[in-house]
C-alpha positions in Angstrom: 109.0 99.9 89.4 105.7 99.3 91.2 102.8 101.6 90.5 101.5 103.7 93.3 98.9 106.2 94.4 99.0 108.9 97.1 95.9 109.3 99.2 95.1 111.5 102.2 92.8 111.0 105.1 92.1 112.2 108.7 94.3 109.3 109.9 96.8 107.0 108.4 94.4 104.1 108.6 91.6 106.0 106.9 93.9 107.0 104.1 95.0 103.4 103.6 91.4 102.2 103.6 90.5 104.8 101.0 93.4 103.7 98.8 92.4 100.0 99.1 88.8 100.8 98.2 90.0 102.8 95.2 92.3 100.1 94.0 89.9 97.2 94.9 92.8 95.4 96.6 93.4 93.8 100.0 95.9 95.0 102.5 98.1 92.0 101.7 98.4 93.0 98.1 100.0 96.4 98.7 102.8 98.1 100.6 102.3 101.3 102.4 104.6 104.3 103.1 103.6 107.1 105.4 104.5 110.3 103.6 102.9 112.7 106.1 101.5 112.0 109.5 98.1 113.5 110.6 98.4 116.6 112.8 95.5 117.6 115.0 96.9 121.2 115.6 95.7 123.3 118.4 91.9 123.9 118.6 91.8 122.8 115.0 94.3 125.4 113.9 97.3 124.0 112.0 95.6 120.6 111.5 96.7 118.6 108.5 95.6 115.2 107.1 97.7 112.1 106.8 99.2 111.3 103.5 100.2 107.7 102.4 101.7 106.2 99.3 100.2 102.8 98.5 102.2 100.7 96.0 100.8 97.8 94.1 101.7 95.5 91.3 105.0 93.4 90.9 107.7 94.0 93.5 110.4 96.5 92.6 113.1 93.8 92.6 110.9 91.4 90.7 111.8 91.0 87.0 109.1 89.5 84.9 110.3 88.1 81.6 107.6 87.4 79.1 108.0 84.3 76.9 110.0 85.1 73.8 107.9 85.5 70.7 108.9 83.4 67.7 111.2 85.2 65.3 109.7 85.4 61.8 112.3 86.2 59.1 111.3 87.3 55.6 112.8 84.8 53.1 113.7 86.2 49.8 113.9 83.9 46.7 117.4 83.1 45.8 119.0 81.5 42.8 119.3 77.7 42.8 123.1 77.7 43.0 123.0 80.0 46.0 120.5 77.8 47.7 122.7 74.7 47.1 125.7 76.5 48.5 123.7 77.7 51.5 122.6 74.2 52.2 126.0 72.6 51.9 128.0 75.1 54.1 125.9 74.7 57.2 126.1 70.9 56.9 129.9 71.0 56.7 130.2 73.3 59.7 127.7 71.3 61.7 129.6 68.1 60.8 132.9 69.5 61.8 131.5 70.8 65.1 129.9 67.4 65.8 133.2 65.7 65.1 135.1 68.0 67.4 132.5 67.5 70.1 132.8 63.7 69.7 136.6 63.9 70.0 136.4 65.8 73.2 136.7 63.8 76.4 133.3 63.1 77.7 132.5 65.0 80.9 132.1 62.9 84.0 128.5 62.2 84.9 127.1 64.7 87.4 126.5 63.2 90.8 123.2 63.9 92.4 123.6 66.6 95.1 123.2 65.2 98.6 119.8 65.9 100.1 119.9 68.8 102.5 119.9 67.7 106.0 117.0 68.9 108.1 117.8 71.4 110.8 118.4 69.6 114.1 115.3 69.5 116.3 115.4 71.4 119.5 115.7 69.0 122.4 112.6 69.6 124.5 113.4 66.7 126.9 110.8 64.2 128.0 107.1 64.9 128.0 105.7 66.1 131.4 102.6 65.0 133.1 102.3 67.4 136.0 99.1 69.2 137.0 99.4 71.9 134.4 100.3 69.5 131.7 97.2 67.4 132.5 95.0 70.5 132.4 96.5 71.4 129.0 95.8 67.9 127.6 92.3 67.8 129.0 91.3 71.2 127.6 92.8 70.6 124.1 91.4 67.1 123.8 87.9 68.5 124.4 88.4 71.5 122.1 89.8 69.4 119.2 86.9 67.0 119.5 84.5 69.9 119.1 86.5 71.2 116.1 86.6 67.6 114.6 90.3 67.9 114.2 91.9 65.0 116.0 95.6 65.3 116.9 98.2 63.8 119.2 99.0 66.2 122.1 102.6 66.3 123.4 103.5 68.6 126.3 107.0 69.6 127.3 108.6 71.9 129.8 111.7 73.3 128.2 112.1 75.8 131.1 110.3 76.6 134.3 107.0 78.3 133.8 106.9 77.7 130.0 105.1 74.8 128.5 105.7 73.8 124.8 102.7 72.0 123.3 103.1 70.3 119.9 100.1 68.9 118.0 100.8 66.0 115.6 98.5 64.5 113.0 97.2 64.7 109.5 95.7 67.8 107.8 96.3 70.2 110.6 96.0 73.2 108.4 92.6 73.9 109.8 94.1 74.2 113.3 96.7 76.7 112.0 94.5 78.9 110.0 95.4 81.9 107.9 98.8 83.2 109.1 98.4 81.1 112.2 95.3 83.0 113.5 93.5 79.9 114.5 96.6 78.5 116.2 97.0 81.7 118.1 93.3 81.7 119.2 93.6 78.1 120.4 96.8 79.0 122.3 95.1 81.9 124.0 92.1 79.9 125.0 94.3 77.1 126.4 96.4 79.6 128.4 93.3 81.2 129.8 91.7 77.9 130.8 94.8 76.5 132.4 95.8 79.7 134.3 92.4 80.5 135.7 92.5 77.3 137.7 95.2 78.8 140.0 98.5 77.2 141.0 100.7 79.9 139.5 100.6 81.5 136.1 102.5 79.8 133.3 103.2 80.5 129.6 101.9 78.2 126.9 103.3 78.0 123.4 101.3 75.9 120.9 102.7 74.6 117.6 101.6 72.4 114.8 103.5 71.2 111.7 106.5 73.3 112.8 104.5 76.4 111.8 106.1 78.7 114.4 109.6 78.2 113.2 108.6 78.5 109.5 106.8 81.7 110.2 109.7 83.1 112.2 112.1 82.5 109.3 109.6 84.1 106.9 109.3 87.2 109.1 113.0 87.5 109.3 113.4 87.4 105.6 110.6 90.0 105.2 112.3 92.2 107.8 115.6 92.3 106.0 114.0 92.8 102.6 112.0 95.8 103.8 115.1 97.2 105.6 117.0 97.1 102.3 114.3 99.1 100.6 114.1 101.6 103.5 117.8 102.3 103.3 117.8 102.5 99.5 114.9 104.9 99.2 115.1 106.5 102.6 111.4 106.1 103.1 109.5 104.5 106.0 107.5 101.3 105.4 104.5 100.2 107.4 104.0 96.5 107.7 100.8 94.6 107.9 99.1 94.1 111.4 100.9 91.5 113.5 100.5 90.0 116.9 102.9 90.7 119.8 105.1 87.6 119.1 105.5 88.4 115.4 106.3 92.1 116.1 109.0 90.9 118.5 110.6 88.8 115.7 110.7 91.8 113.4 112.1 94.2 116.1 114.8 91.6 117.0 115.8 90.9 113.4 116.4 94.6 112.7 117.7 95.9 116.0 121.4 95.7 114.8 120.8 96.6 111.2 122.4 100.0 110.3 120.3 102.7 108.8 116.9 101.5 110.1 114.9 101.7 113.3 111.5 100.1 114.1 108.6 101.0 116.3 105.0 100.0 116.6 101.8 102.0 116.1 98.1 101.5 116.4 96.1 99.3 118.8 95.4 95.6 118.9 94.5 93.7 116.8 95.6 96.2 114.1 99.0 97.1 115.7 101.6 97.5 113.0 105.4 97.9 112.8 106.9 100.9 111.0 110.4 100.4 109.6 111.9 103.9 109.4 115.2 105.3 108.0 117.6 106.4 110.7 120.5 108.5 109.8 122.1 108.2 113.2 122.5 104.4 112.8 124.4 104.7 109.5 
């Protein structure tokens, strides 16, 4: 079971910050449960601080098995005759076992498992070159040159009013950034630049190295893992800050899951999702 500490503060965020400072850990290294929410009271009367439980260390469902230590047996001196008998018996047994194994029909050679087929790519149709697509390419070309991260820019229009932009090239990790923060920033700048020129507002989604799909699958896995803990322990769990798109993925993944409900709290860019136990959905 993970270790934990309970900390109080004027607000939930202040209590979490105190716990992290006390533990010397980052927000990503812990999980947080809101035990008591802060109450302001009326004219200061009846006010109470927030109380959070911050867990750290190995996950509850993680089992760490240390390497087995060598077994040292105490060997007592034995008579020579006993030693000879002890030496002969194992040899006979091992010989019989080896003979039996040799007589058994050899098992057919295992065939290599076929390689897993990649998920079919979403058909985005042909690339477009309308006014908005040209504006997207022009802006991104200049921005990527300044960032010294060359990449091929492909622009698609999977549906009216929504452009899908895919960057292809080598070593695009710098364009993605930690948890996609750089990619989100580039997407936001591109959207602002293209939409301020007029001609109708459009949505722009930017991706590189299929990061968006991988991140979505990771968030869905996280959502169901957290939901299982919430139902098991009947405790609310607060997730790390996420952008609007990632919060939407979590809400969608858990909207039909019995026993849990989700809602967001806080302000951008530190808005978080709380996964709470819900008796009515049981």
